[in-house]
C-alpha positions as CSV (number, residue, x, y, z in Angstrom):
1,I,13.3,27.1,14.4
2,I,15.6,25.2,16.2
3,D,19.5,25.6,16.9
4,K,22.0,22.6,16.9
5,D,21.7,22.2,20.4
6,G,17.9,21.5,20.4
7,L,17.0,24.9,21.6
8,I,13.9,26.6,20.3
9,S,15.1,30.0,18.7
10,L,11.7,31.0,17.0
11,I,8.1,30.3,16.7
12,N,5.1,31.4,15.0
13,R,1.6,32.0,16.4
14,Q,0.3,28.8,15.1
15,T,2.8,27.0,17.2
16,E,1.6,28.8,20.4
17,Q,-2.1,28.0,19.2
18,L,-1.3,24.2,18.6
19,F,0.9,23.6,21.6
20,G,-0.9,25.9,24.1
21,Y,2.4,27.7,25.3
22,G,3.1,31.4,25.0
23,R,6.2,32.5,22.9
24,A,8.2,33.3,26.0
25,E,7.5,30.0,27.4
26,L,9.2,28.1,24.4
27,V,11.9,30.3,23.1
28,G,15.1,29.2,24.7
29,Q,13.7,25.7,25.9
30,S,14.6,22.3,24.6
31,V,12.3,21.2,21.6
32,E,11.6,18.1,23.5
33,I,9.3,20.1,25.8
34,L,6.8,19.5,22.7
35,V,7.4,15.8,22.5
36,P,5.5,13.1,24.9
37,E,7.8,12.3,27.8
38,R,8.1,8.5,26.9
39,L,9.7,9.6,23.5
40,R,12.1,12.4,24.4
41,D,15.4,10.1,24.8
42,R,14.5,8.4,21.2
43,H,13.6,12.0,19.7
44,L,17.2,13.4,21.2
45,G,18.8,10.8,19.1
46,H,16.8,11.7,16.0
47,R,17.6,15.2,16.4
48,T,21.3,14.9,16.8
49,G,21.3,12.7,13.6
50,Y,19.4,15.5,11.7
51,F,22.3,18.0,12.3
52,H,25.0,15.6,11.3
53,D,23.0,15.3,7.8
54,P,20.9,18.2,7.7
55,N,18.5,18.2,4.6
56,V,14.9,18.8,3.6
57,R,12.9,15.6,4.8
58,E,9.6,14.5,5.9
59,M,9.1,12.8,9.1
60,G,5.8,10.6,9.6
61,A,5.4,8.7,6.3
62,G,4.8,5.2,8.1
63,L,5.5,6.4,11.6
64,E,3.2,7.6,14.3
65,L,4.5,10.7,15.6
66,S,2.9,12.7,18.3
67,G,3.2,16.2,19.9
68,R,2.5,17.3,23.6
69,R,0.6,20.3,24.5
70,K,1.2,22.4,27.7
71,D,-1.7,20.8,29.4
72,G,0.0,17.1,28.6
73,T,-2.4,16.1,26.0
74,E,-0.8,14.2,23.1
75,F,-1.9,14.6,19.4
76,P,-0.9,13.0,16.0
77,I,1.6,15.1,13.8
78,E,3.4,15.1,10.7
79,I,6.8,17.3,10.7
80,S,8.7,18.5,7.7
81,L,12.4,19.6,8.4
82,S,14.5,21.8,6.3
83,P,18.0,23.3,7.4
84,L,18.4,27.0,7.7
85,D,22.0,28.1,7.1
86,T,23.0,31.4,8.8
87,E,25.9,33.4,9.8
88,D,25.4,31.9,13.4
89,G,25.6,28.5,12.0
90,T,22.9,26.0,11.0
91,F,19.5,25.8,12.2
92,A,16.5,23.4,11.5
93,T,13.0,24.7,10.5
94,A,10.1,22.4,11.5
95,A,7.0,22.7,10.0
96,V,4.4,20.6,12.3
97,R,1.0,19.7,11.3
98,D,-1.8,18.4,13.6
99,I,-3.4,15.6,11.6
100,T,-6.0,14.6,14.3
101,D,-8.9,15.0,11.8
102,R,-7.1,13.1,9.1
103,K,-6.4,10.1,11.5
104,K,-10.2,10.2,12.6
105,A,-11.2,10.0,8.9
106,A,-8.9,7.3,8.1
107,E,-10.1,5.2,11.2
108,Q,-13.8,5.8,10.0
109,F,-12.8,5.0,6.4
110,K,-11.3,1.5,7.7
111,N,-14.3,0.9,9.9
112,L,-16.3,1.6,6.6
113,L,-14.3,-1.1,4.8
114,E,-14.8,-3.7,7.5
115,T,-18.3,-3.4,7.4
116,A,-18.6,-3.7,3.5
117,P,-20.3,-7.0,2.4
118,D,-17.5,-7.5,-0.5
119,A,-13.8,-8.1,-0.3
120,M,-12.3,-4.8,-0.5
121,I,-8.6,-3.8,-1.4
122,I,-6.9,-0.8,-1.7
123,I,-4.2,-0.7,-4.3
124,E,-1.5,2.0,-4.7
125,K,-0.4,3.5,-8.1
126,N,2.6,1.3,-8.2
127,G,0.2,-1.8,-7.8
128,L,0.9,-2.6,-4.2
129,I,-1.6,-3.5,-1.8
130,N,-2.2,-0.9,0.8
131,L,-5.0,-2.0,2.8
132,V,-7.5,-5.0,3.0
133,N,-10.6,-5.7,4.8
134,Q,-11.7,-9.0,6.7
135,Q,-13.8,-10.3,3.8
136,A,-10.6,-10.0,1.3
137,E,-8.8,-12.4,3.8
138,H,-11.7,-14.7,3.9
139,L,-12.2,-14.7,0.1
140,F,-8.5,-15.3,-0.9
141,G,-7.4,-17.2,2.1
142,Y,-4.4,-14.9,3.0
143,S,-3.9,-13.1,6.1
144,R,-3.7,-9.4,6.1
145,K,0.0,-9.2,6.9
146,E,0.5,-11.6,3.9
147,L,-1.1,-9.2,1.5
148,I,-0.2,-5.5,2.5
149,G,2.8,-4.5,0.5
150,Q,2.3,-7.1,-2.0
151,P,1.8,-6.7,-5.6
152,V,-2.1,-7.1,-6.2
153,E,-1.4,-9.6,-8.9
154,I,-0.6,-11.9,-6.2
155,L,-4.5,-12.2,-6.4
156,V,-4.8,-12.9,-10.3
157,P,-4.2,-16.4,-12.0
158,E,-0.7,-16.6,-13.1
159,T,-1.7,-16.9,-16.7
160,L,-3.2,-13.5,-16.5
161,R,-0.9,-11.5,-14.5
162,D,1.3,-9.8,-17.3
163,R,-2.2,-8.6,-18.9
164,H,-3.4,-7.6,-15.5
165,V,-0.1,-5.3,-15.1
166,G,-1.3,-3.5,-18.3
167,H,-4.9,-3.1,-17.2
168,R,-3.5,-1.8,-14.0
169,D,-1.3,0.8,-15.6
170,G,-4.2,1.9,-17.8
171,Y,-6.7,2.3,-14.9
172,F,-4.2,4.8,-13.2
173,T,-3.7,6.7,-16.4
174,D,-7.4,7.4,-16.4
175,P,-8.8,6.7,-12.9
176,K,-12.6,6.7,-12.5
177,V,-15.5,4.8,-11.2
178,R,-16.0,1.7,-13.4
179,G,-17.3,-2.1,-12.9
180,M,-15.3,-4.7,-14.4
181,G,-16.8,-8.2,-15.5
182,A,-19.4,-7.1,-17.9
183,G,-19.1,-9.6,-20.8
184,L,-15.5,-10.7,-19.4
185,E,-14.6,-13.8,-17.5
186,L,-12.6,-12.6,-14.7
187,S,-10.9,-14.8,-12.0
188,G,-9.4,-14.5,-8.8
189,R,-6.4,-16.9,-7.2
190,R,-6.6,-18.0,-3.6
191,K,-3.6,-18.8,-1.6
192,D,-4.0,-22.3,-2.1
193,G,-4.0,-22.0,-6.0
194,T,-7.6,-22.4,-6.7
195,E,-9.3,-20.0,-9.2
196,F,-12.7,-18.7,-8.9
197,P,-14.9,-16.2,-11.1
198,I,-15.1,-12.7,-9.9
199,E,-16.7,-9.2,-10.4
200,I,-14.7,-6.1,-9.6
201,S,-15.7,-2.7,-9.1
202,L,-13.1,0.1,-9.3
203,S,-13.0,3.5,-8.1
204,P,-10.1,6.2,-7.4
205,L,-9.5,6.9,-3.7
206,E,-8.1,10.3,-4.5
207,P,-9.5,11.5,-7.9
208,E,-7.2,14.4,-8.2
209,D,-4.1,12.3,-8.7
210,G,-5.4,8.8,-8.6
211,R,-2.7,7.8,-6.0
212,F,-5.0,4.7,-4.8
213,A,-7.8,2.6,-6.2
214,T,-10.3,0.8,-4.2
215,A,-11.4,-2.5,-5.7
216,A,-14.6,-4.4,-4.6
217,V,-14.2,-8.0,-5.3
218,R,-17.1,-10.2,-5.3
219,D,-17.1,-14.0,-5.7
220,I,-19.7,-15.0,-8.3
221,T,-19.4,-18.8,-8.2
222,D,-23.0,-19.2,-7.0
223,R,-24.5,-17.0,-9.8
224,K,-22.2,-18.7,-12.4
225,K,-23.5,-22.3,-11.3
226,S,-27.1,-20.9,-11.3
227,Q,-26.7,-19.5,-14.9
228,E,-25.3,-22.7,-16.1
229,Q,-28.2,-24.7,-14.6
230,I,-30.6,-22.4,-16.4
231,R,-28.8,-22.9,-19.5
232,D,-29.1,-26.7,-19.0
233,L,-32.8,-26.4,-18.3
234,L,-33.5,-24.4,-21.5
235,E,-31.4,-26.6,-23.7
């Protein structure tokens, strides 16, 4: 609990355990004591801004936030802020969570994507590309920066994009592991506009709410050519 001057008014036991300070060492101190030194000036501005417009908000979405323990070590955190109105004025309640394990898991997942043999694309529920691997860059001819944040339909032939939006919405209505391509002619579109035959395997990244989908995309140009050659021989 922080007052409008940025002084710590109250903490819980979990705060002591997380930051390595005793309660008596924190109460009455500036909250910046828990912030890495290089970030303290910036944090002061954020804190002042919050008290000008106090409301419930989360900090950390898309940002790299860090806490600082008594021993000087830093660790990644997420913070949720909410105002607390009292007879003595408005205070801010900060709920701080150590996300070290989550960050490690995310890094391991990214490493796993990079070693996958197929082009891997992580898609948000709204259809925007959240993450791609190097194989996806090579396959479609886009750089990572050009793809992240774009609708996944950028990788679909223009004539099929409207139909694909419907398929994508339908998948998120019932997200589950499924292969796409059996008996279907699926095509991808490269940055230069060329189209090529593909197979796609889909799986939900968070099955409980289906917030993301993982698409493994494989170029089957060589397979298609081989099949056509076999047909020609048989005929």
